[in-house]
Wavefront OBJ file of the C-alpha trace (Angstrom):
o trace
v 0.000 0.000 0.000
v 1.347 3.410 -0.947
v 0.032 6.939 -1.514
v 1.357 10.480 -1.677
v -0.412 13.579 -0.370
v 0.274 16.890 1.327
v -0.931 17.941 4.707
v -0.635 19.751 8.026
v 1.345 18.173 10.834
v -0.925 18.011 13.892
v 1.203 16.232 16.460
v 4.319 14.163 17.018
v 5.365 11.694 19.673
v 8.600 9.781 20.139
v 8.662 6.171 18.968
v 11.606 4.021 19.975
v 15.075 5.542 20.152
v 14.987 7.995 17.267
v 11.761 7.560 15.317
v 8.501 9.440 15.743
v 4.818 8.822 15.112
v 3.312 11.815 13.372
v -0.360 12.631 12.902
v -0.989 14.522 9.662
v -4.209 16.085 8.364
v -3.968 15.350 4.648
v -6.178 16.670 1.894
v -7.229 13.348 0.350
v -6.699 10.852 3.186
v -7.877 12.800 6.228
v -6.143 12.566 9.581
v -3.588 9.823 9.155
v -0.770 8.635 11.406
v 2.509 6.984 10.482
v 6.068 6.398 11.664
v 8.943 8.592 10.504
v 12.306 6.891 10.894
v 14.754 9.294 12.500
v 11.902 11.713 13.183
v 13.528 13.013 16.379
v 16.976 13.443 14.846
v 18.671 16.832 14.560
v 17.914 16.876 10.852
v 14.234 15.963 11.063
v 13.120 17.532 14.350
v 13.160 21.164 13.118
v 11.011 20.136 10.128
v 8.488 18.085 12.084
v 6.852 20.882 14.075
v 3.067 21.151 14.592
v 1.534 23.285 11.876
v 4.221 22.489 9.308
v 3.075 21.921 5.743
v 4.448 18.599 4.495
v 4.649 16.509 1.364
v 4.192 12.957 2.638
v 4.449 9.503 1.151
v 2.866 6.738 3.224
v 3.705 3.056 2.821
v 2.495 -0.066 4.603
v 2.177 -3.756 3.840
v -1.570 -3.654 4.535
v -4.009 -0.734 4.517
v -4.923 -1.042 8.205
v -1.285 -1.014 9.377
v 0.251 2.066 11.002
v 2.727 2.331 8.154
v 5.680 4.622 7.588
v 5.913 8.166 6.327
v 8.532 9.818 4.239
v 8.005 13.514 4.944
v 9.428 16.478 3.046
v 8.865 20.096 4.149
v 6.799 22.357 1.936
v 6.790 25.307 4.338
v 7.397 25.833 8.002
v 5.083 27.899 10.165
v 7.450 28.045 13.132
v 8.467 31.675 12.506
v 4.841 32.706 11.976
v 3.864 30.990 15.230
v 6.304 33.232 17.093
v 5.290 36.420 15.293
v 2.775 37.661 17.850
v 1.190 36.877 21.183
v -1.871 35.248 19.601
v -0.086 33.263 16.925
v 1.291 30.348 18.926
v -1.909 30.043 20.964
v -3.920 30.077 17.730
v -1.752 27.434 16.076
v -2.083 25.157 19.106
v -5.867 25.674 19.164
v -6.225 24.691 15.508
v -4.002 21.605 15.655
v -5.523 20.600 19.002
v -9.115 20.823 17.768
v -8.333 18.988 14.535
v -6.662 16.172 16.463
v -9.635 16.079 18.838
v -12.438 16.197 16.257
v -11.289 14.433 13.127
v -11.934 10.713 12.709
v -8.948 8.769 11.477
v -8.508 8.198 7.746
v -11.692 10.000 6.704
v -11.274 12.772 4.096
v -12.547 16.257 4.929
v -11.244 18.157 1.930
v -13.227 21.368 2.475
v -12.131 21.632 6.101
v -8.577 20.838 5.030
v -8.582 23.768 2.600
v -10.041 26.107 5.224
v -7.442 24.959 7.769
v -4.523 25.492 5.400
v -5.783 28.971 4.486
v -6.223 29.849 8.159
v -2.726 28.769 9.138
v -1.265 30.771 6.267
v -2.640 33.884 8.022
v -0.903 33.021 11.274
v 1.452 36.014 11.271
v -1.314 38.528 10.508
v -2.557 39.204 14.014
v -5.269 41.664 13.016
v -6.848 39.212 10.557
v -6.376 36.061 12.570
v -9.185 36.242 15.203
v -11.945 36.761 12.622
v -10.474 34.096 10.336
v -10.275 31.719 13.296
v -13.915 32.337 14.258
v -15.022 31.580 10.710
v -12.891 28.446 10.804
v -14.677 27.230 13.950
v -17.985 27.711 12.123
v -16.599 25.640 9.241
v -15.389 22.974 11.676
v -18.854 22.667 13.216
v -20.408 22.491 9.746
v -18.042 19.772 8.578
v -18.599 17.743 11.739
v -22.385 17.847 11.298
v -23.194 20.583 13.814
v -23.433 23.606 11.545
v -25.426 26.622 12.689
v -28.462 27.747 10.690
v -28.450 31.524 10.937
v -30.586 32.254 7.876
v -33.914 32.966 9.618
v -35.589 33.033 13.013
v -36.512 29.555 14.193
v -39.703 30.925 15.795
v -41.055 33.612 13.456
v -39.239 32.928 10.190
v -37.994 36.537 10.090
v -34.670 37.174 8.366
v -33.989 40.478 10.146
v -33.403 41.366 13.766
v -31.596 38.083 14.467
v -29.688 38.501 17.727
v -29.714 35.069 19.403
v -28.858 31.433 18.690
v -30.846 28.580 20.187
v -28.516 26.277 22.161
v -30.792 23.351 21.354
v -31.244 23.690 17.601
v -28.331 25.902 16.558
v -30.798 28.138 14.724
v -31.044 31.915 14.814
v -33.730 33.615 16.912
v -34.984 37.185 16.650
v -35.654 39.494 19.587
v -39.385 39.079 19.021
v -39.129 35.316 18.725
v -37.041 34.983 21.897
v -39.709 36.357 24.220
v -39.238 35.223 27.807
v -36.520 32.759 26.746
v -33.981 35.443 25.819
v -31.797 34.866 28.882
v -31.401 31.190 27.937
v -30.192 31.865 24.419
v -26.682 32.384 23.055
v -25.510 35.673 21.515
v -25.628 36.126 17.752
v -23.314 39.072 17.033
v -23.382 40.563 13.510
v -19.945 39.074 12.795
v -21.460 35.567 12.745
v -23.816 36.774 10.023
v -20.958 38.263 8.018
v -22.148 41.759 8.869
v -20.791 44.795 10.707
v -17.236 45.793 11.529
v -16.193 42.550 13.220
v -14.912 44.217 16.377
v -12.921 42.213 18.891
v -15.879 42.332 21.287
v -18.185 40.810 18.666
v -15.612 38.148 17.783
v -15.374 37.251 21.487
v -19.160 36.869 21.590
v -18.989 34.673 18.507
v -16.341 32.487 20.108
v -18.591 32.068 23.137
v -21.333 30.743 20.859
v -19.152 28.439 18.758
v -17.452 27.269 21.938
v -20.793 26.192 23.374
v -21.535 23.948 20.390
v -18.020 22.536 20.383
v -18.234 21.737 24.099
v -21.871 20.744 24.538
v -22.675 19.160 21.187
v -19.611 18.073 19.227
v -17.452 16.756 22.076
v -20.168 14.485 23.567
v -20.964 13.103 20.109
v -17.357 11.926 19.884
v -17.376 10.477 23.390
v -14.572 12.872 24.290
v -14.570 15.544 26.948
v -13.466 18.223 27.596
v -12.235 20.211 24.622
v -8.467 20.609 24.237
v -7.107 23.151 26.706
v -5.341 24.884 23.820
v -8.663 26.253 22.598
v -9.387 27.854 25.960
v -5.875 29.307 26.147
v -6.319 30.955 22.760
v -9.686 32.448 23.710
v -8.202 33.727 26.989
v -5.253 35.292 25.147
v -7.601 36.954 22.704
v -10.056 38.311 25.273
v -7.227 39.826 27.319
v -6.718 42.369 24.559
v -10.311 43.641 24.723
l 1 2 3 4 5 6 7 8 9 10 11 12 13 14 15 16 17 18 19 20 21 22 23 24 25 26 27 28 29 30 31 32 33 34 35 36 37 38 39 40 41 42 43 44 45 46 47 48 49 50 51 52 53 54 55 56 57 58 59 60 61 62 63 64 65 66 67 68 69 70 71 72 73 74 75 76 77 78 79 80 81 82 83 84 85 86 87 88 89 90 91 92 93 94 95 96 97 98 99 100 101 102 103 104 105 106 107 108 109 110 111 112 113 114 115 116 117 118 119 120 121 122 123 124 125 126 127 128 129 130 131 132 133 134 135 136 137 138 139 140 141 142 143 144 145 146 147 148 149 150 151 152 153 154 155 156 157 158 159 160 161 162 163 164 165 166 167 168 169 170 171 172 173 174 175 176 177 178 179 180 181 182 183 184 185 186 187 188 189 190 191 192 193 194 195 196 197 198 199 200 201 202 203 204 205 206 207 208 209 210 211 212 213 214 215 216 217 218 219 220 221 222 223 224 225 226 227 228 229 230 231 232 233 234 235 236 237 238 239 240 241
């Protein structure tokens, strides 16, 4: 068995004396692990950093074996990860959530493209928080928990949408909320692709996406809680408000 693909390195752990098992989110083969011989050597270790873009060739005797990777660097994101106070926290949040959410060996090509585009913005601190929020929306969508923000779940109105139902993930207007308003999640304009996308609105959006990641997606996977890296990124971001 053999295939070649490109992907994002999510994690690495030592295997034996000098090898490493790497987990790579590839475009055509999904999240896929394999052994890299000499992966912890002085030559390979600087290349095999979380977030790195790799060209990988995977080989195994049988399809269900762990197999071995030959990995060549396409581009490193190590410098970008150290470019600002949010960058490293953001990188860890993305790789942590992908490792947490993605089933093994199942392609998610749209999410892969969105993830690669997001990580390529890592050193642009002013663009990153909004891009990250949109990526969390895409992650929920790809995992089957997408939000429906097109119209009010109660009245059908398409204007005045200011809440999200924690049960259905659908938008709710002020009129439709009624006495239930205090039990609903915020729907800032940024989640609708409207407004100026201020940091305060992005923080509200992250509160809403975080609820569905924690209360809906994580239990569906039988995993809890969410990776701490996601919380650290949100904390780092909200400290600048």
